[in-house]
C-alpha positions as CSV (number, residue, x, y, z in Angstrom):
1,X,55.5,16.9,2.9
2,X,57.2,14.4,5.2
3,X,58.3,15.5,8.7
4,X,60.1,13.8,11.5
5,X,58.6,14.6,14.9
6,X,61.3,14.3,17.6
7,X,60.5,13.6,21.3
8,X,63.7,12.3,22.7
9,X,63.9,10.0,25.8
10,X,65.0,12.0,28.8
11,X,62.8,15.0,28.0
12,X,59.3,15.4,29.5
13,X,56.8,14.0,27.1
14,X,53.7,16.1,26.4
15,X,50.5,15.4,24.5
16,X,50.2,19.0,23.2
17,X,53.6,19.7,21.6
18,X,56.6,18.1,20.0
19,X,60.2,18.9,21.2
20,X,61.4,19.2,17.6
21,X,60.4,18.8,14.0
22,X,62.7,18.2,11.0
23,X,61.2,19.2,7.7
24,X,62.5,20.3,4.3
25,X,61.3,23.5,2.7
26,X,61.5,27.2,2.8
27,X,60.9,28.9,6.2
28,X,58.4,31.7,6.6
29,X,58.3,33.8,9.7
30,X,54.8,35.3,10.3
31,X,54.0,38.4,12.3
32,X,52.5,37.5,15.6
33,X,48.7,37.2,15.2
34,X,46.1,38.6,17.6
35,X,42.4,38.6,17.7
36,X,41.8,41.4,15.2
37,X,39.2,41.0,12.5
38,X,39.8,42.2,8.9
39,X,38.8,45.7,9.9
40,X,41.2,45.8,12.8
41,X,38.5,45.4,15.5
42,X,39.3,43.2,18.5
43,X,37.2,40.1,18.6
44,X,36.2,38.7,22.0
45,X,37.3,41.3,24.5
46,X,37.7,39.4,27.7
47,X,36.8,36.1,26.1
48,X,39.8,33.8,25.7
49,X,37.9,31.2,23.5
50,X,36.7,33.9,21.1
51,X,40.2,35.4,20.9
52,X,41.8,32.0,20.3
53,X,39.3,31.2,17.5
54,X,40.0,34.5,15.8
55,X,43.8,34.1,16.2
56,X,43.8,30.7,14.6
57,X,41.5,31.9,11.8
58,X,44.0,34.7,11.2
59,X,46.9,32.3,11.2
60,X,45.1,30.1,8.7
61,X,44.6,33.0,6.4
62,X,48.2,34.1,6.6
63,X,49.6,30.6,6.1
64,X,47.2,30.0,3.2
65,X,48.5,33.2,1.5
66,X,51.8,31.3,1.0
67,X,50.1,28.2,-0.4
68,X,50.7,26.3,2.9
69,X,48.4,24.8,5.5
70,X,48.5,24.7,9.3
71,X,50.2,21.3,9.0
72,X,53.2,23.2,7.6
73,X,53.7,25.1,10.9
74,X,56.8,23.9,12.7
75,X,57.0,26.3,15.6
76,X,54.5,28.2,17.8
77,X,55.4,30.9,20.3
78,X,52.4,31.9,22.5
79,X,52.5,35.1,24.4
80,X,49.8,35.2,27.1
81,X,48.8,37.7,29.8
82,X,47.8,34.8,32.1
83,X,48.5,31.2,32.9
84,X,44.8,30.8,33.3
85,X,44.4,30.8,29.5
86,X,46.4,27.7,29.0
87,X,43.4,25.3,28.9
88,X,41.7,27.4,26.2
89,X,45.0,27.8,24.3
90,X,45.6,24.1,24.3
91,X,42.0,23.3,23.4
92,X,41.9,25.6,20.4
93,X,45.3,24.5,19.1
94,X,44.3,20.9,19.4
95,X,41.5,21.5,16.9
96,X,44.0,22.3,14.2
97,X,46.7,19.5,14.6
98,X,46.7,15.7,14.6
99,X,47.4,14.1,18.0
100,X,51.1,13.5,18.4
101,X,51.9,15.8,15.4
102,X,52.0,19.2,17.1
103,X,54.5,21.9,16.2
104,X,57.4,22.7,18.6
105,X,56.0,25.2,21.1
106,X,56.9,27.8,23.6
107,X,54.7,29.6,26.1
108,X,55.7,33.1,27.3
109,X,53.9,34.9,30.1
110,X,53.8,38.7,29.5
111,X,52.7,41.7,31.4
112,X,50.5,43.0,28.5
113,X,50.1,43.2,24.8
114,X,49.6,46.2,22.4
115,X,45.9,46.4,23.3
116,X,45.2,45.9,27.0
117,X,42.1,43.8,26.1
118,X,44.2,41.3,24.2
119,X,44.8,38.1,26.1
120,X,47.1,36.2,23.7
121,X,49.4,36.7,20.7
122,X,50.7,33.8,18.7
123,X,53.8,33.8,16.5
124,X,54.4,30.9,14.1
125,X,57.1,29.6,11.8
126,X,56.0,27.8,8.7
127,X,58.1,25.5,6.4
128,X,56.7,25.9,2.9
129,X,56.7,22.7,0.9
130,X,59.4,22.5,-1.7
131,X,58.2,23.6,-5.0
132,X,55.4,25.7,-3.6
133,X,56.5,28.7,-5.6
134,X,56.1,31.2,-2.8
C-alpha cells in the first residue's frame, strides 16, 4: 500500500517519527498494549528493554489478526512513566520501521499505569490495506 510521509518545512525534523502520513484504507484503533504475555503475566518488571520487546510483540500479534503488518501503523501514542525510557523506546521502535518511514508519534508522560510495575503502554492506529477483508 502506498503512503505519503509528510515532514513539512518549518517543523522540527526528527529521525524517529514522521509529522503526518496519508494512506488509503480502513482505520483500526487498537487497545493500548502493555508488557503482558498471553497468560496476563507482566514481562520484564523494572526492565524497559524487556517490556518494550513484549509490547511490540503484542502489537505485531494484534495487527496481524487484521491481516496487516507493522508497516500499516500510521500513528503511535506512547504513555511512559519516565522520560528516562525514551532511548529504549526509540531503539525498540526503530527495529520495526524503515528509516524515514516512521508512523506519526506522540509521547505522553504519565504518573502511572494500571500495574505499578509497568513502565510503558503503546496505543497504535492501523490503516488496513484496501481489500484486506477485515
